[in-house]
C-alpha positions as CSV (number, residue, x, y, z in Angstrom):
1,M,85.3,30.6,62.9
2,E,82.9,33.5,62.5
3,N,83.9,34.1,58.9
4,N,83.3,30.5,58.0
5,T,79.8,30.7,59.5
6,K,79.0,33.8,57.5
7,K,80.1,32.1,54.3
8,R,77.9,29.1,54.9
9,I,74.9,31.4,55.6
10,F,75.6,33.3,52.3
11,I,75.8,30.1,50.2
12,I,72.7,28.6,51.7
13,G,70.8,31.9,51.2
14,S,71.9,32.1,47.6
15,A,70.8,28.6,46.9
16,G,67.4,29.2,48.6
17,A,66.8,32.3,46.4
18,F,67.6,30.3,43.3
19,V,65.2,27.5,44.3
20,L,62.5,30.1,45.0
21,I,63.0,31.8,41.7
22,M,63.0,28.5,39.7
23,G,59.9,27.3,41.6
24,G,58.0,30.4,40.7
25,L,59.0,30.1,37.1
26,V,57.8,26.4,37.0
27,Y,54.6,27.4,38.7
28,F,54.1,30.3,36.2
29,L,54.8,28.0,33.2
30,F,52.9,24.9,34.3
31,F,50.2,25.7,36.9
32,R,48.7,29.0,35.7
33,G,45.1,28.8,34.1
34,P,44.5,28.8,30.3
35,R,44.6,32.2,28.8
36,T,42.0,34.1,26.7
37,L,43.5,35.6,23.6
38,L,41.7,38.6,22.1
39,V,41.4,39.4,18.4
40,P,42.1,42.1,17.3
41,E,42.9,43.7,20.7
42,D,45.9,41.4,21.4
43,Y,46.4,39.9,17.9
44,Q,45.7,41.5,14.6
45,T,44.7,38.2,12.9
46,I,42.9,35.1,14.1
47,Q,45.8,32.9,12.7
48,A,48.3,34.8,14.8
49,A,46.2,34.1,17.9
50,V,45.9,30.4,16.9
51,N,49.6,30.2,16.4
52,E,50.3,31.7,19.8
53,A,47.6,29.7,21.7
54,R,48.5,26.7,23.8
55,E,46.2,23.6,24.2
56,E,42.8,24.3,25.7
57,E,43.2,28.1,25.5
58,T,40.4,30.4,24.2
59,I,40.6,32.8,21.3
60,L,37.9,35.5,21.6
61,I,37.1,37.2,18.4
62,Q,35.5,40.6,18.7
63,A,33.0,42.0,16.2
64,G,34.2,42.7,12.7
65,K,35.1,41.3,9.3
66,Y,38.3,39.3,9.0
67,E,39.8,38.6,5.6
68,E,41.9,35.5,6.1
69,A,42.1,31.7,5.9
70,I,42.8,29.9,9.2
71,L,44.6,26.6,10.0
72,V,43.9,25.0,13.4
73,D,46.0,22.1,14.4
74,K,45.6,22.1,18.2
75,E,42.9,21.9,20.9
76,V,41.7,25.5,21.1
77,Y,38.3,27.3,21.6
78,I,37.5,29.9,19.0
79,I,34.6,32.0,20.2
80,G,33.1,34.9,18.3
81,E,30.9,37.6,19.7
82,G,28.0,36.2,17.5
83,K,27.5,35.0,14.0
84,D,25.7,38.3,13.1
85,K,28.8,40.3,14.4
86,V,31.8,38.3,13.4
87,T,32.5,37.4,9.7
88,I,35.5,35.5,8.5
89,R,36.0,35.4,4.7
90,S,38.6,34.6,2.1
91,E,39.1,35.0,-1.6
92,R,41.5,32.0,-1.8
93,H,39.1,29.4,-3.2
94,K,41.7,26.6,-3.4
95,I,42.0,26.4,0.4
96,P,39.3,26.4,3.1
97,V,38.4,29.5,5.0
98,L,38.8,27.3,8.2
99,L,40.8,24.1,8.2
100,I,40.9,22.0,11.4
101,L,43.5,19.3,11.0
102,N,44.5,16.4,13.3
103,S,43.0,18.1,16.4
104,K,40.8,17.0,19.2
105,G,38.5,19.0,21.5
106,V,38.2,22.0,19.2
107,V,35.2,24.3,19.8
108,I,34.0,26.9,17.3
109,K,31.2,29.2,18.3
110,G,29.5,32.5,17.2
111,L,31.1,33.0,13.7
112,T,30.1,33.5,10.1
113,L,32.4,31.9,7.6
114,E,32.0,32.6,3.9
115,R,33.6,33.0,0.5
116,A,34.2,36.7,-0.4
117,E,33.0,36.1,-4.0
118,E,31.8,33.3,-6.2
119,S,34.7,31.1,-7.6
120,K,35.2,31.0,-11.4
121,D,36.6,27.5,-11.1
122,K,34.1,25.6,-9.0
123,E,35.6,22.2,-9.6
124,D,38.9,23.4,-8.0
125,S,37.2,25.3,-5.2
126,Q,37.4,24.0,-1.6
127,S,34.6,24.0,0.9
128,V,34.5,26.9,3.3
129,V,35.2,24.7,6.3
130,H,37.2,21.5,6.4
131,F,37.3,19.1,9.4
132,D,40.1,16.5,8.7
133,Q,41.0,13.8,11.2
134,S,39.6,16.0,14.0
135,E,37.1,16.2,16.8
136,V,35.1,19.4,16.7
137,V,32.1,21.0,18.3
138,M,30.6,23.9,16.2
139,I,27.8,26.0,17.7
140,D,25.8,28.9,16.5
141,C,27.8,29.6,13.4
142,Q,26.9,30.4,9.8
143,V,28.6,29.0,6.7
144,R,27.7,30.3,3.3
145,N,28.6,31.2,-0.3
146,S,30.8,28.2,-1.0
147,A,31.3,27.0,-4.6
148,N,31.5,23.5,-3.1
149,S,30.1,22.2,0.2
150,G,29.8,24.7,3.1
151,I,31.4,22.2,5.5
152,L,33.4,19.1,4.6
153,V,33.9,16.5,7.3
154,K,36.3,13.6,6.4
155,N,38.9,11.0,7.2
156,G,37.5,9.9,10.5
157,S,36.6,13.3,11.9
158,K,33.9,13.4,14.6
159,V,31.9,16.6,14.5
160,T,29.0,18.0,16.4
161,L,27.2,20.8,14.7
162,R,24.5,22.6,16.7
163,Q,22.3,25.6,16.0
164,C,24.2,26.6,12.9
165,V,23.0,28.0,9.6
166,L,24.5,26.6,6.3
167,E,23.1,28.4,3.3
168,S,23.6,29.5,-0.3
169,N,26.4,27.0,-0.9
170,A,26.7,25.7,-4.5
171,G,27.3,22.2,-3.3
172,S,25.8,20.7,-0.1
173,G,25.4,22.5,3.2
174,L,27.5,19.8,4.9
175,T,29.2,16.8,3.5
176,A,30.5,14.0,5.7
177,K,32.5,11.2,4.1
178,N,34.8,8.2,4.6
179,E,34.6,5.3,7.0
180,G,35.0,6.4,10.7
181,T,33.7,9.9,10.0
182,V,30.8,10.8,12.3
183,A,28.5,13.9,12.0
184,Q,26.2,14.8,14.9
185,L,23.8,17.5,13.7
186,E,21.4,19.2,16.0
187,E,18.9,22.0,15.5
188,N,20.7,23.4,12.4
189,I,19.2,25.2,9.4
190,F,20.3,24.1,5.8
191,R,18.7,26.3,3.1
192,N,19.2,27.3,-0.5
193,N,22.1,24.9,-1.1
194,G,22.7,23.8,-4.6
195,R,22.9,20.1,-3.8
196,L,21.9,18.6,-0.5
197,G,21.4,20.3,2.8
198,I,23.1,17.3,4.6
199,N,25.1,14.8,2.6
200,I,26.5,11.7,4.3
201,K,28.4,9.3,2.1
202,K,31.3,6.8,1.5
203,G,30.9,5.0,4.7
204,A,30.4,7.9,7.1
205,R,27.8,7.9,9.8
206,G,25.4,10.7,10.5
207,N,22.9,11.5,13.3
208,A,20.7,14.4,12.4
209,V,18.1,15.6,15.0
210,N,15.7,18.5,14.7
211,N,17.3,20.2,11.7
212,T,15.5,22.2,9.1
213,C,16.4,21.7,5.4
214,H,14.8,24.1,3.0
215,K,15.0,24.7,-0.7
216,C,18.0,22.4,-1.4
217,Q,18.2,19.9,-4.2
218,S,17.7,17.3,-1.5
219,G,17.2,18.0,2.2
220,I,19.1,15.1,3.7
221,G,20.9,12.4,1.7
222,A,22.9,9.3,2.4
223,S,24.8,7.3,-0.3
224,D,27.2,4.4,-0.7
225,V,27.6,1.0,0.9
226,G,28.6,1.3,4.6
227,T,27.0,4.7,5.1
228,Y,24.5,4.7,8.0
229,V,22.3,7.5,9.2
230,M,19.8,8.2,12.0
231,L,17.4,11.0,11.2
232,R,14.9,12.2,13.8
233,G,12.7,15.2,14.1
234,N,14.0,17.0,11.0
235,T,11.9,19.3,8.8
236,C,12.5,19.1,5.1
237,R,10.5,21.6,2.9
238,E,10.6,22.5,-0.8
239,N,13.5,20.3,-1.8
240,Y,13.5,17.8,-4.6
241,Y,13.9,15.0,-2.2
242,G,13.1,15.8,1.4
243,I,15.2,12.8,2.5
244,I,16.9,10.3,0.2
245,L,18.8,7.0,1.0
246,N,20.8,6.0,-2.0
247,E,23.3,3.5,-3.5
248,G,23.6,1.0,-0.7
249,S,23.3,3.3,2.3
250,K,21.2,2.3,5.4
251,G,19.3,4.3,8.0
252,I,16.6,4.9,10.5
253,I,14.3,7.8,9.6
254,E,11.8,8.7,12.4
255,N,9.5,11.6,13.3
256,N,10.5,13.8,10.4
257,L,8.3,16.3,8.6
258,C,8.7,16.2,4.8
259,E,6.4,18.6,3.0
260,K,6.1,20.4,-0.3
261,N,9.1,18.6,-1.8
262,Q,9.0,16.7,-5.1
263,Y,9.3,13.5,-3.1
264,G,9.0,13.3,0.7
265,I,11.3,10.4,1.5
266,G,13.1,8.1,-1.1
267,V,14.9,4.8,-0.7
268,R,16.7,3.7,-3.9
269,G,19.4,1.4,-5.1
270,V,20.8,-2.1,-4.6
271,Q,21.4,-2.9,-0.9
272,T,19.8,0.4,0.2
273,H,17.7,-0.2,3.3
274,G,15.6,2.2,5.3
275,Q,13.4,2.0,8.4
276,L,10.8,4.7,8.3
277,Q,8.6,5.4,11.2
278,N,6.3,8.1,12.4
279,N,7.2,10.5,9.6
280,R,4.8,13.1,8.2
281,C,5.0,13.4,4.4
282,H,2.5,16.0,3.2
283,M,1.8,17.9,0.0
284,N,4.8,16.6,-1.9
285,K,4.5,16.9,-5.7
286,H,5.0,13.2,-6.4
287,S,5.1,10.6,-3.6
288,G,5.2,11.0,0.1
289,I,7.5,8.0,0.4
290,A,9.1,6.0,-2.4
291,F,11.1,2.8,-2.6
292,W,12.5,2.0,-6.0
293,A,15.4,0.6,-8.1
294,K,15.8,-2.3,-5.6
295,G,15.7,-0.2,-2.5
296,S,14.1,-2.0,0.5
297,G,13.0,-1.5,4.0
298,Q,10.0,-0.9,6.3
299,A,7.6,2.0,6.6
300,A,5.5,2.0,9.7
301,E,3.1,4.5,11.3
302,N,3.9,7.3,8.8
303,E,1.4,9.9,7.7
304,C,1.3,10.5,3.9
305,E,-1.4,13.1,3.2
306,G,-2.2,15.5,0.4
307,N,0.6,14.4,-2.0
308,Q,0.0,15.1,-5.7
309,E,0.6,11.5,-6.8
310,C,0.6,8.8,-4.1
311,G,1.2,8.4,-0.5
312,I,3.7,5.5,-0.7
313,H,5.2,4.2,-4.0
314,V,7.2,0.9,-4.3
315,E,8.7,-0.4,-7.6
316,Q,11.6,-2.6,-8.8
317,S,12.3,-4.0,-5.3
318,D,14.3,-7.3,-5.2
319,K,13.4,-7.6,-1.5
320,D,10.1,-7.2,0.3
321,V,9.2,-3.7,1.4
322,F,7.0,-3.8,4.5
323,L,4.3,-1.2,5.0
324,R,2.5,-1.3,8.3
325,K,0.1,1.1,10.1
326,N,0.7,4.0,7.7
327,R,-2.0,6.6,7.1
328,C,-2.3,7.5,3.4
329,V,-5.1,9.9,3.1
330,N,-6.4,12.5,0.7
331,N,-3.6,12.1,-1.9
332,K,-4.4,13.4,-5.4
333,D,-3.9,10.0,-7.0
334,R,-3.4,6.8,-5.0
335,G,-2.8,5.9,-1.4
336,I,-0.2,3.1,-2.0
337,V,1.4,1.8,-5.3
338,Y,3.4,-1.3,-5.9
339,C,4.5,-1.7,-9.6
340,R,7.2,-2.9,-12.0
341,G,8.3,-5.8,-9.9
342,G,7.8,-4.3,-6.5
343,R,7.4,-6.8,-3.7
344,G,6.2,-6.6,-0.1
345,Q,3.6,-6.9,2.6
346,V,1.0,-4.2,3.3
347,E,-0.6,-4.5,6.7
348,E,-2.9,-2.4,8.9
349,N,-2.7,0.7,6.8
350,L,-5.4,3.3,6.4
351,C,-5.9,4.5,2.8
352,K,-8.9,6.9,2.8
353,G,-10.1,9.7,0.7
354,N,-7.5,9.3,-2.1
355,L,-8.6,10.7,-5.5
356,T,-8.3,7.4,-7.3
357,D,-7.4,4.1,-5.5
358,G,-6.5,3.1,-2.0
359,I,-3.8,0.7,-3.2
360,V,-2.7,-0.3,-6.7
361,V,-0.5,-3.4,-7.5
362,G,0.5,-3.9,-11.1
363,G,3.1,-5.3,-13.5
364,A,4.7,-8.7,-14.1
365,G,6.8,-9.9,-11.2
366,T,4.9,-7.6,-8.7
367,I,4.0,-9.8,-5.7
368,V,2.3,-8.2,-2.7
369,A,0.4,-9.5,0.3
370,V,-2.2,-7.0,1.4
371,R,-3.6,-7.8,4.8
372,K,-5.9,-6.2,7.4
373,N,-5.9,-2.7,5.9
374,N,-8.7,-0.1,5.7
375,F,-9.4,1.1,2.2
376,H,-12.2,3.6,2.6
377,E,-13.9,6.3,0.7
378,N,-11.5,6.4,-2.2
379,G,-12.4,8.1,-5.5
380,R,-12.3,4.8,-7.5
381,H,-11.3,1.5,-6.0
382,G,-10.2,0.3,-2.6
383,I,-7.7,-2.3,-4.0
384,Y,-6.7,-2.6,-7.6
385,Y,-4.5,-5.5,-9.0
386,Y,-3.6,-5.5,-12.7
387,D,-1.2,-6.6,-15.5
388,K,0.0,-10.0,-14.2
389,A,0.6,-8.9,-10.6
390,S,0.0,-11.6,-8.0
391,G,-0.2,-12.0,-4.2
392,L,-2.8,-12.2,-1.5
393,I,-5.6,-9.9,-0.4
394,E,-6.8,-10.9,3.1
395,G,-8.8,-9.4,5.9
396,N,-9.1,-5.9,4.5
397,L,-12.0,-3.5,5.0
398,C,-13.0,-1.9,1.6
399,G,-16.0,0.4,2.2
400,K,-17.6,3.3,0.5
401,N,-15.2,3.5,-2.5
402,K,-16.8,5.2,-5.5
403,K,-16.4,2.2,-7.8
404,F,-15.1,-1.2,-6.6
405,G,-13.9,-2.4,-3.2
406,V,-11.4,-4.8,-4.9
407,L,-10.7,-4.7,-8.7
408,V,-8.6,-7.4,-10.4
409,G,-7.8,-7.3,-14.1
410,G,-5.3,-7.7,-16.9
411,A,-4.1,-11.3,-16.9
412,V,-3.7,-11.6,-13.1
413,S,-3.9,-15.3,-12.6
414,N,-2.5,-16.2,-9.2
415,L,-4.3,-14.1,-6.7
416,S,-6.1,-15.1,-3.5
417,I,-8.8,-12.8,-2.1
418,M,-9.8,-14.0,1.4
419,Q,-11.8,-12.8,4.4
420,N,-12.2,-9.2,3.2
421,Y,-15.3,-7.1,4.0
422,C,-16.4,-5.0,1.0
423,F,-19.4,-2.9,1.7
424,L,-21.3,0.1,0.4
425,N,-19.1,0.5,-2.7
426,G,-20.4,2.5,-5.6
427,K,-20.2,-0.5,-7.9
428,S,-19.2,-4.1,-6.9
429,G,-17.6,-5.3,-3.7
430,I,-15.1,-7.5,-5.7
431,R,-14.6,-7.5,-9.5
432,F,-12.4,-9.6,-11.8
433,F,-12.1,-8.5,-15.5
434,E,-10.0,-8.8,-18.7
435,G,-8.9,-12.4,-18.1
436,A,-8.0,-12.1,-14.4
437,G,-8.3,-15.3,-12.3
438,G,-7.8,-16.5,-8.8
439,I,-9.5,-17.6,-5.6
440,V,-12.2,-15.6,-3.8
441,A,-12.9,-17.1,-0.5
442,D,-14.7,-16.2,2.8
443,N,-15.3,-12.6,1.9
444,Q,-18.3,-10.5,2.9
445,C,-19.6,-8.3,0.1
446,N,-22.7,-6.6,1.3
447,M,-24.8,-3.6,0.4
448,N,-22.8,-2.6,-2.7
449,N,-24.5,-0.5,-5.4
450,W,-24.0,-3.1,-8.1
451,N,-23.0,-6.7,-7.3
452,G,-21.3,-8.4,-4.3
453,I,-18.8,-10.2,-6.6
454,S,-18.4,-9.7,-10.4
455,L,-16.4,-12.2,-12.5
456,I,-16.1,-10.8,-16.0
457,G,-13.9,-11.5,-19.0
458,G,-11.9,-14.7,-19.6
459,G,-10.4,-15.9,-16.4
460,Q,-10.6,-19.0,-14.3
461,I,-12.0,-18.2,-10.9
462,T,-13.0,-20.1,-7.7
463,A,-15.4,-18.3,-5.3
464,K,-16.2,-20.2,-2.1
465,G,-17.5,-19.4,1.3
466,N,-18.4,-15.8,0.5
467,I,-21.4,-13.9,1.9
468,C,-23.0,-11.6,-0.6
469,E,-26.1,-9.9,0.9
470,R,-28.3,-6.9,0.3
471,N,-26.5,-5.8,-2.9
472,Q,-28.4,-3.5,-5.3
473,H,-28.0,-5.9,-8.2
474,N,-26.7,-9.5,-7.8
475,G,-24.8,-11.4,-5.1
476,I,-22.4,-13.0,-7.6
477,V,-22.3,-12.4,-11.3
478,A,-20.1,-14.1,-13.9
479,E,-20.1,-12.8,-17.5
480,E,-18.5,-13.2,-21.0
481,Q,-17.1,-15.9,-23.1
482,G,-14.0,-17.7,-21.7
483,V,-14.8,-17.2,-18.0
484,K,-14.7,-20.5,-16.1
485,V,-16.1,-20.4,-12.5
486,T,-16.4,-22.7,-9.6
487,L,-18.8,-21.3,-7.1
488,T,-19.2,-23.3,-3.8
489,N,-20.6,-22.7,-0.4
490,N,-21.5,-19.1,-0.9
491,K,-24.4,-17.3,0.8
492,C,-26.2,-15.0,-1.6
493,R,-29.2,-13.6,0.2
494,R,-31.5,-10.6,0.0
495,N,-30.0,-9.1,-3.1
496,N,-32.2,-6.7,-5.1
497,L,-31.9,-8.9,-8.2
498,R,-30.4,-12.4,-8.2
499,G,-28.3,-14.5,-5.8
500,I,-26.0,-15.8,-8.6
501,Y,-26.2,-14.7,-12.2
502,I,-24.3,-16.4,-15.0
503,I,-24.4,-14.9,-18.5
504,K,-22.7,-14.9,-22.0
505,G,-20.8,-18.1,-22.4
506,V,-19.6,-18.7,-18.9
507,K,-18.8,-22.3,-18.0
508,G,-18.3,-24.0,-14.7
509,E,-19.9,-25.3,-11.5
510,I,-22.2,-23.9,-8.9
511,K,-22.4,-26.2,-5.8
512,N,-23.6,-26.0,-2.2
513,N,-24.6,-22.3,-2.3
514,Q,-27.4,-20.7,-0.4
515,C,-29.4,-18.3,-2.6
516,E,-32.3,-17.1,-0.6
517,Y,-34.7,-14.1,-0.2
518,N,-33.4,-12.4,-3.4
519,E,-35.8,-10.1,-5.2
520,Y,-35.5,-12.0,-8.5
521,S,-34.0,-15.5,-8.9
522,G,-31.8,-17.5,-6.6
523,I,-29.6,-18.6,-9.5
524,Q,-30.0,-17.5,-13.2
525,V,-28.0,-18.7,-16.2
526,S,-28.5,-16.8,-19.4
527,G,-27.0,-16.4,-22.8
528,D,-25.5,-18.4,-25.7
529,N,-23.0,-21.0,-24.7
530,A,-23.4,-20.6,-21.0
531,N,-22.8,-24.1,-19.6
532,I,-23.1,-24.7,-15.9
533,H,-23.3,-27.7,-13.6
534,I,-25.6,-26.6,-10.7
535,E,-25.7,-29.0,-7.7
536,Q,-26.9,-29.2,-4.1
537,N,-27.8,-25.5,-3.8
538,Q,-30.5,-24.1,-1.6
539,C,-32.6,-21.7,-3.7
540,C,-35.5,-20.8,-1.5
541,F,-37.8,-17.8,-0.7
542,N,-36.8,-15.8,-3.8
543,R,-39.3,-13.4,-5.3
544,S,-39.0,-15.0,-8.7
545,S,-37.7,-18.5,-9.4
546,G,-35.2,-20.6,-7.4
547,I,-33.2,-21.5,-10.5
548,C,-33.8,-20.4,-14.0
549,L,-32.0,-21.0,-17.4
550,S,-32.8,-18.6,-20.2
551,N,-31.6,-17.4,-23.7
552,K,-30.1,-20.6,-25.1
553,S,-28.1,-21.4,-22.0
554,Y,-27.3,-25.0,-20.8
555,G,-27.2,-26.5,-17.4
556,D,-27.1,-29.7,-15.3
557,L,-29.3,-29.2,-12.3
558,V,-28.7,-31.9,-9.7
559,N,-30.0,-32.4,-6.2
560,N,-30.9,-28.7,-5.6
561,S,-33.6,-27.6,-3.1
562,C,-35.8,-25.0,-4.7
563,N,-38.6,-24.3,-2.2
564,D,-41.0,-21.5,-1.2
565,N,-40.2,-19.2,-4.1
566,N,-42.7,-16.6,-5.3
567,M,-42.6,-18.0,-8.9
568,H,-41.1,-21.3,-10.0
569,G,-38.8,-23.7,-8.2
570,I,-36.9,-24.3,-11.5
571,S,-37.6,-22.5,-14.8
572,I,-36.1,-23.3,-18.2
573,Y,-37.1,-21.0,-21.1
574,K,-36.2,-19.1,-24.3
575,G,-34.4,-22.0,-26.1
576,S,-32.3,-23.2,-23.1
577,K,-31.5,-26.9,-22.5
578,A,-31.0,-28.7,-19.2
579,I,-30.8,-32.0,-17.4
580,I,-32.9,-31.6,-14.2
581,K,-32.3,-34.5,-11.8
582,G,-32.9,-35.2,-8.2
583,N,-34.1,-31.8,-7.2
584,I,-36.7,-30.9,-4.5
585,C,-39.2,-28.3,-5.6
586,E,-41.8,-27.6,-2.9
587,R,-44.3,-24.9,-2.0
588,N,-43.4,-22.6,-4.8
589,K,-46.2,-20.2,-5.8
590,W,-46.0,-21.2,-9.4
591,E,-44.9,-24.5,-10.9
592,G,-42.2,-26.6,-9.2
593,I,-40.5,-27.1,-12.6
594,D,-41.4,-25.0,-15.7
595,I,-40.0,-25.8,-19.2
596,S,-41.3,-23.3,-21.8
597,D,-40.8,-21.9,-25.3
598,E,-39.9,-23.4,-28.6
599,G,-36.3,-24.6,-28.7
600,S,-36.2,-25.3,-25.0
601,K,-35.4,-28.9,-24.1
602,A,-35.1,-30.6,-20.7
603,D,-34.7,-34.1,-19.3
604,V,-36.6,-33.9,-16.0
605,L,-35.6,-36.9,-14.0
606,K,-36.2,-38.2,-10.4
607,N,-37.3,-34.9,-8.9
608,K,-39.7,-34.4,-6.1
609,C,-42.3,-31.7,-6.7
610,R,-44.8,-31.2,-3.9
611,E,-47.4,-28.6,-3.0
612,N,-46.5,-26.1,-5.7
613,Y,-49.2,-23.9,-7.3
614,P,-50.8,-24.9,-9.6
615,T,-48.7,-27.7,-11.0
616,G,-45.6,-29.8,-10.1
617,I,-44.1,-29.9,-13.7
618,L,-45.1,-27.8,-16.7
619,F,-44.0,-28.1,-20.4
620,S,-45.4,-25.3,-22.5
621,E,-45.1,-23.3,-25.8
622,G,-43.3,-26.0,-27.8
623,A,-40.8,-27.2,-25.2
624,V,-39.7,-30.8,-25.5
625,G,-37.8,-33.4,-23.5
626,K,-38.3,-36.2,-21.0
627,V,-40.3,-36.4,-17.7
628,E,-39.2,-39.5,-16.0
629,E,-39.4,-41.0,-12.5
630,N,-40.5,-37.8,-10.8
631,V,-42.7,-37.6,-7.7
632,C,-45.5,-34.9,-8.2
633,E,-47.8,-34.7,-5.2
634,R,-50.4,-32.5,-3.5
635,H,-50.8,-29.8,-6.0
636,P,-54.0,-27.8,-6.2
637,W,-54.3,-28.4,-10.0
638,S,-52.1,-31.3,-11.5
639,G,-49.0,-33.2,-10.9
640,I,-47.8,-32.7,-14.6
641,A,-49.1,-30.4,-17.2
642,V,-48.3,-30.0,-21.0
643,R,-49.7,-27.2,-23.1
644,G,-49.0,-25.2,-26.2
645,E,-48.5,-26.0,-29.8
646,G,-45.7,-28.6,-30.3
647,S,-45.0,-29.3,-26.7
648,S,-44.1,-32.9,-26.8
649,P,-42.2,-34.4,-23.7
650,V,-42.0,-38.1,-23.1
651,V,-43.8,-38.7,-19.8
652,S,-42.9,-42.0,-18.1
653,A,-42.6,-43.8,-14.7
654,N,-43.7,-40.7,-12.7
655,Q,-45.7,-40.9,-9.5
656,C,-48.6,-38.4,-9.6
657,N,-50.4,-38.6,-6.3
658,D,-52.9,-36.7,-4.2
659,N,-53.2,-33.8,-6.6
660,T,-56.5,-31.8,-6.2
661,C,-57.6,-32.2,-9.9
662,W,-55.5,-34.4,-12.2
663,G,-52.4,-36.5,-12.1
664,I,-51.4,-35.4,-15.7
665,I,-53.2,-32.9,-17.9
666,Y,-52.5,-31.7,-21.5
667,W,-54.1,-29.4,-23.9
668,A,-55.1,-29.7,-27.5
669,G,-52.1,-28.8,-29.7
670,A,-49.7,-30.3,-27.2
671,V,-48.5,-33.8,-28.2
672,P,-46.9,-35.5,-25.1
673,I,-46.0,-39.1,-25.2
674,I,-47.5,-40.5,-22.0
675,K,-46.3,-44.0,-21.2
676,E,-48.4,-46.5,-19.3
677,N,-45.8,-46.9,-16.6
678,N,-46.8,-43.7,-14.7
679,T,-48.6,-44.3,-11.4
680,F,-51.4,-42.4,-9.9
681,H,-53.0,-42.3,-6.5
682,G,-55.6,-40.1,-4.8
683,N,-56.0,-37.5,-7.6
684,G,-59.3,-35.6,-7.1
685,T,-60.7,-35.4,-10.7
686,A,-58.8,-37.8,-13.0
687,D,-55.4,-39.4,-13.4
688,V,-54.9,-38.3,-17.0
689,K,-56.9,-35.5,-18.7
690,K,-56.8,-34.0,-22.2
691,R,-58.5,-30.5,-22.5
692,E,-59.7,-29.1,-25.7
């Protein structure tokens, strides 16, 4: 009995010991913490440590230079003592210095990875670092001297790169490609790379924040359909392109600084679309921002300053490019350019102090709406449309430009200019030339050094509802053979010369305008073949005549009010011809209607001339025509007067009443035909008088 008991105790004791031993082994194998593997203290090579390491273990690399190529295919943390202390390099150009394959959760920190020497076969050379189907965080590392890209991220890898330096690579600093690949890039430096600092392509996605890209071919680039980037707070200096979206890529570009590049930001290619906001594009050799080759998008609240060409450039866009609230100032050429088929809308931008123009729109197929912008103090023009461009110019402020506020020329025929304020420009507020045409409506063109509005050279133009005041020359001027104008409901007041001035073969209509208080005439038509219908205008209080035709011009003057002018109400002279019908000419300081000079001819019909000084109607110096059914009353001298050799109007059916001296007077040498059907009442001296 006792022996059996001892046996049972021994068996139980042996089994307990076995259980305790096995339990300890299981605990040691499965419950101990992850190890830290030291290189070279524990392992002579980094690859040996990687091979030995289990998942989630740390490999600590001590200071030194390591000549090897490394493959990582598990979740490990590779930590160097610092990128200035640990260098890993390899002469084997056909494989990466570091390849991370099919791994998640890998962390790389504090290393320099480089090629030992330049490859003789660059096309066959691999990048220094490859991330393939992996998830990696890389911090405070340096990658350099690759004959290809410094880092290649591909095949769905998701990589975070933070506070690293990628430099002196023959290709790009970092290339991310393929659908599903994501690169998160934060606070890195990309410099002196042969192609791009950051290159996102072939459907990859990139998020780049607060990086610096310096002296690369392009700072940051995205290309290919399906590629998408978000770029915020980056600094791109002295590259060819600071940032470029290309070949169908899309992206958001915000709060970046792009300076001293050839181009600050570019968007080019079919289906390429960029949203640009709050970027600063300074001192670039060409444009601050450029959309071209059918690239499209929006640019809002960007600052484009001091660029050698223009602030923003748009050309060959098959979709509208929207520019809003940008600041394009002090550029060496223009603030904004649309050309060669560029399309878009330009709203609430400031273009100030540019060496030539605030905005230029030119070329067949170029269609741009320009609204509510400020084009101020530019070296030539505020707005310039040319060469068959079209669109809308509305609600802009164009002030203190050295030449024209708005200039339109070169066969532009379908342009509306509305509700702009053009003031204090060195020449005219608005000018059309070289066959340009369109509608000019409801603008204010005041205090310009030449004219308020100038319409010159061959186009068909309607100007209506404009206010042109206090200009140094004329309110509105139309000039040159082939120009056809319709001027209605404009207010042309207090200009230093004329309210409206038509010269050199212009044809058209002037109706319902107010031309008052001008230093010379309210309306003047001058020059061979000028032919104008002038109706229902108010031409009053001008320092010279209300309306005058001179130098062989022609006009129909119908139902105008020409009162209180310092000279004539209406004046026709120097061989001009006119039909003058139904006008009111009162209280002018010279004649109400004056027809003078040999070759001048006028039919003066049914007008009312009252209280002018000295005469209501005067024909002189050989002028001829008709004077019929007019009312000529209360003049201090005569109702009608004819003088000068050969002056021979037919005078019939007029009412000449209450004139201080005569109803009709004519001088020796004049040969008027005075019909008996004229009526007279209350004239002070005689009804008809011939003076020798």
